[in-house]
Phi, psi and omega in degrees: 000325181295324180294324180293317179294322179293317179294321178294321179294316179296317180294322180290325178292315181289326180290321180291327177292325180287329183266001189299319185277338184077184182263130172234134181289141179292144181267121179246119180272137179282147178285142179293142181254125179257122181253123178264113181260156177275146178282143181285333178250116181254104183293339179293333179256328185294314183294313177296327179293318177294325177295317178294321177296317177299318179293320180294320179293319180293323181288327182281341180281346179279000000 
């Protein structure tokens, strides 16, 4: 009978230690997302377009 009480005591001590903290969900951090947006002013097209408009205005004034 003594062995049963000793085994029960050992099991109750180890079980309470395992349950002491309770359950906490793991924290998973999301990776940062980098969004590459297009610029609204594209100088590669804007400067030649203005140059063509300037040439057309100069040609029409003659």
